[in-house]
C-alpha positions in Angstrom: 14.1 -70.6 231.5 15.5 -74.0 230.8 16.2 -75.1 227.2 13.8 -78.0 227.3 11.0 -75.6 228.5 11.9 -73.2 225.6 11.4 -75.9 222.9 8.2 -77.2 224.7 6.8 -73.6 224.6 7.5 -73.4 220.8 5.8 -76.6 220.1 2.8 -75.4 222.1 2.6 -72.5 219.7 2.9 -74.8 216.6 6.5 -73.9 215.9 9.2 -76.6 215.2 12.3 -74.4 214.4 14.2 -71.6 215.9 17.6 -69.8 215.6 20.5 -69.9 218.1 20.0 -66.1 218.6 16.3 -66.5 219.4 17.2 -69.3 221.9 19.8 -67.2 223.6 17.4 -64.3 224.0 14.7 -66.6 225.4 17.1 -68.4 227.9 18.9 -65.1 228.8 22.3 -66.8 228.4 25.5 -66.1 226.6 26.0 -67.5 223.1 28.5 -70.0 224.6 26.1 -71.2 227.2 23.2 -71.3 224.9 25.2 -73.6 222.4 26.0 -75.9 225.3 22.4 -76.2 226.4 21.3 -76.8 222.7 24.1 -79.4 222.2 22.8 -81.4 225.2 19.3 -81.4 223.6 20.9 -82.5 220.3 22.5 -85.4 222.0 19.2 -86.5 223.5 17.6 -86.4 220.0 15.1 -83.6 221.0 16.4 -81.2 218.3 18.7 -81.2 215.3 20.7 -78.5 213.5 20.3 -78.9 209.7 22.1 -75.5 209.1 24.6 -73.7 211.4 22.5 -71.6 213.8 19.3 -73.0 212.8 17.5 -75.8 214.8 14.4 -77.9 214.3 12.5 -79.7 217.1 12.0 -83.5 216.4 8.6 -85.0 217.4 8.8 -88.5 218.6 7.6 -90.0 215.3 10.6 -88.6 213.5 13.3 -89.5 216.2 14.5 -92.5 214.2 15.2 -90.3 211.2 17.0 -87.8 213.3 15.2 -84.8 211.8 12.0 -83.4 210.5 11.2 -84.2 207.0 12.8 -81.6 204.7 9.6 -80.1 203.5 8.5 -79.4 207.1 11.4 -77.2 207.9 12.6 -75.8 204.6 10.2 -72.8 204.5 11.4 -71.7 207.9 15.0 -72.2 207.0 14.8 -70.3 203.7 13.1 -67.5 205.5 15.8 -67.5 208.1 18.4 -67.2 205.4 16.4 -64.6 203.5 16.5 -66.6 200.3 13.9 -67.5 197.7 13.4 -71.2 196.8 11.1 -73.8 195.6 11.1 -77.5 196.0 11.5 -78.8 192.5 12.5 -81.7 190.1 11.7 -85.2 191.6 10.7 -83.7 195.0 8.0 -81.5 193.3 7.0 -84.3 191.1 6.4 -86.5 194.2 4.1 -83.8 195.7 2.2 -83.7 192.4 1.5 -87.4 192.7 4.3 -88.7 190.4 5.9 -90.9 193.1 7.3 -93.7 190.9 10.4 -94.0 193.0 10.7 -91.9 196.2 13.6 -89.5 195.8 16.6 -90.3 197.8 17.4 -86.6 198.4 15.2 -83.6 198.8 15.7 -81.2 195.8 15.5 -77.4 196.1 15.9 -74.8 193.4 17.6 -71.6 194.4 19.2 -68.7 192.6 22.9 -69.4 193.5 24.8 -72.7 194.3 24.6 -73.8 197.9 26.3 -76.8 199.4 24.2 -79.9 200.2 22.8 -80.2 203.7 22.4 -83.3 205.9 20.2 -83.7 208.9 20.1 -87.1 210.4 18.8 -89.3 207.5 17.5 -86.3 205.6 19.6 -85.0 202.8 18.9 -81.8 201.0 20.5 -80.7 197.7 20.3 -77.3 196.1 20.1 -76.8 192.4 21.0 -73.3 191.0 18.8 -71.6 188.4 19.4 -68.0 187.7 15.8 -67.0 186.8 14.1 -69.2 189.6 12.2 -66.2 190.9 10.2 -66.2 187.5 9.3 -69.9 187.6 5.6 -70.4 188.6 5.2 -72.1 191.9 2.3 -73.2 194.1 1.9 -73.7 197.8 1.7 -77.1 199.3 0.3 -77.6 202.8 2.5 -79.7 205.1 1.9 -80.4 208.8 4.2 -77.5 209.6 3.0 -74.9 207.3 3.2 -74.2 203.5 6.0 -75.4 201.2 6.6 -73.6 197.8 6.8 -76.1 195.0 7.1 -75.7 191.2 3.8 -76.1 189.2 3.5 -79.4 187.3 4.5 -77.7 184.0 7.5 -76.0 185.5 8.5 -79.2 187.1 8.7 -80.9 183.7 11.1 -78.2 182.3 13.4 -78.6 185.2 13.4 -82.4 184.8 14.4 -82.3 181.2 16.8 -79.5 181.8 18.6 -81.3 184.7 18.2 -85.0 183.7 21.1 -86.0 186.1 19.0 -84.7 188.9 16.1 -86.8 187.6 17.9 -90.1 187.7 18.5 -90.0 184.0 16.3 -89.8 180.9 14.5 -93.1 181.4 13.3 -92.0 184.9 12.4 -88.5 183.6 10.2 -89.9 180.9 8.5 -92.2 183.5 7.8 -89.2 185.8 6.5 -87.2 182.7 4.1 -90.0 182.0 2.9 -89.8 185.6 2.6 -86.1 185.5 0.9 -86.0 182.1 -2.7 -85.7 183.2 -2.0 -82.7 185.3 -0.3 -80.8 182.5 -2.0 -78.0 180.4 -0.7 -77.7 176.9 -1.1 -73.9 176.7 0.8 -73.5 179.9 3.7 -75.7 178.6 4.0 -73.4 175.6 3.7 -70.3 177.8 6.5 -71.3 180.0 8.9 -72.3 177.1 10.5 -68.9 176.9 11.8 -69.2 180.6 14.2 -72.0 179.7 16.7 -72.8 176.9 14.8 -73.8 173.8 16.6 -77.1 173.8 14.6 -78.0 177.0 11.4 -77.5 175.1 12.6 -79.6 172.2 13.5 -82.5 174.5 10.3 -82.1 176.5 8.0 -82.1 173.5 9.6 -85.3 172.2 9.5 -87.1 175.6 5.9 -86.3 176.2 5.1 -87.7 172.7 7.1 -90.8 173.7 5.0 -91.5 176.7 1.7 -91.0 175.0 0.9 -87.4 175.9 1.0 -86.0 172.4 -2.2 -84.1 173.0 -0.4 -82.0 175.5 2.3 -81.0 173.0 0.3 -79.2 170.2 0.9 -75.7 171.4 4.5 -76.5 172.3 5.1 -77.9 168.8 3.7 -74.6 167.3 6.1 -72.7 169.5 9.1 -74.8 168.3 8.1 -74.4 164.6 7.8 -70.6 164.8 11.2 -70.5 166.7 12.8 -73.0 164.2 15.8 -73.7 166.6 18.9 -75.6 165.2 18.8 -79.4 165.7 19.8 -80.5 169.3 20.7 -83.9 170.5 18.3 -85.6 172.9 21.5 -86.7 175.0 24.2 -83.9 174.7 26.8 -86.2 176.1 26.4 -88.9 173.4 27.5 -88.8 169.7 24.8 -87.6 167.2 26.6 -87.5 163.9 24.5 -88.8 161.0 21.2 -88.8 163.0 18.2 -87.3 161.2 16.3 -84.5 162.9 12.8 -85.4 164.1 10.1 -82.8 163.4 8.7 -80.7 164.8 11.1 -80.8 167.7 14.3 -80.4 165.5 15.7 -83.2 167.7 18.5 -85.6 167.1 17.3 -88.8 168.9 20.7 -90.2 169.7 19.6 -92.5 172.6 16.8 -94.9 173.3 14.6 -93.8 176.2 12.8 -96.6 178.0 10.3 -95.3 180.5 9.0 -97.7 183.1 5.4 -97.6 182.1 
């Protein structure tokens, strides 16, 4: 079987990814010969290799980008690697309708650090979170299958926990404002124990700041019961002499300006 016929047959079955081993078996050629055949298809722009030994088939509408959108091939890649994942942070927020600024990279949460991945114009970064397998997720339907993404409430915790990956506190607050109508106050409180309590302190304050105080009542009760020590809103900035803000026990040591 010719390599082009192999990928044509896969597309006919609704598949847009495959492994080098799968290709070698279908083509009946050695590993070296298979790689040579696939290299020629890559040079023609028919396929791309976002990860060593894992290929995606590129339909005409994505040829300019040089790869499928990350959300279209990520489920198959992570299954190929045998790793759990979820699309999180700004990428999850975009799927939930908070698309104030389209993320420049696709953000994926995994259990252990992984190097970033580039495929054509598509760039994927991996953010490590040890207890990611306990974070609630939902399935989002893409043209190529189902992508696992964090729920709206879980997304807010990741955003305040990793503000650098959220393009800074100003942008995090903007995204929180856009997500607010989808948030359930009781669920925010229920999830608080899955993250450092400082994340809940900052999240409660930022939600109040963007006018979503009604979503924070249960979370405020949780903080009051836990009575955590005061924590700065921006840990990297000075906070001496700043009074703590109740009920969050937060030292507001920077001005956050969401784009509302």
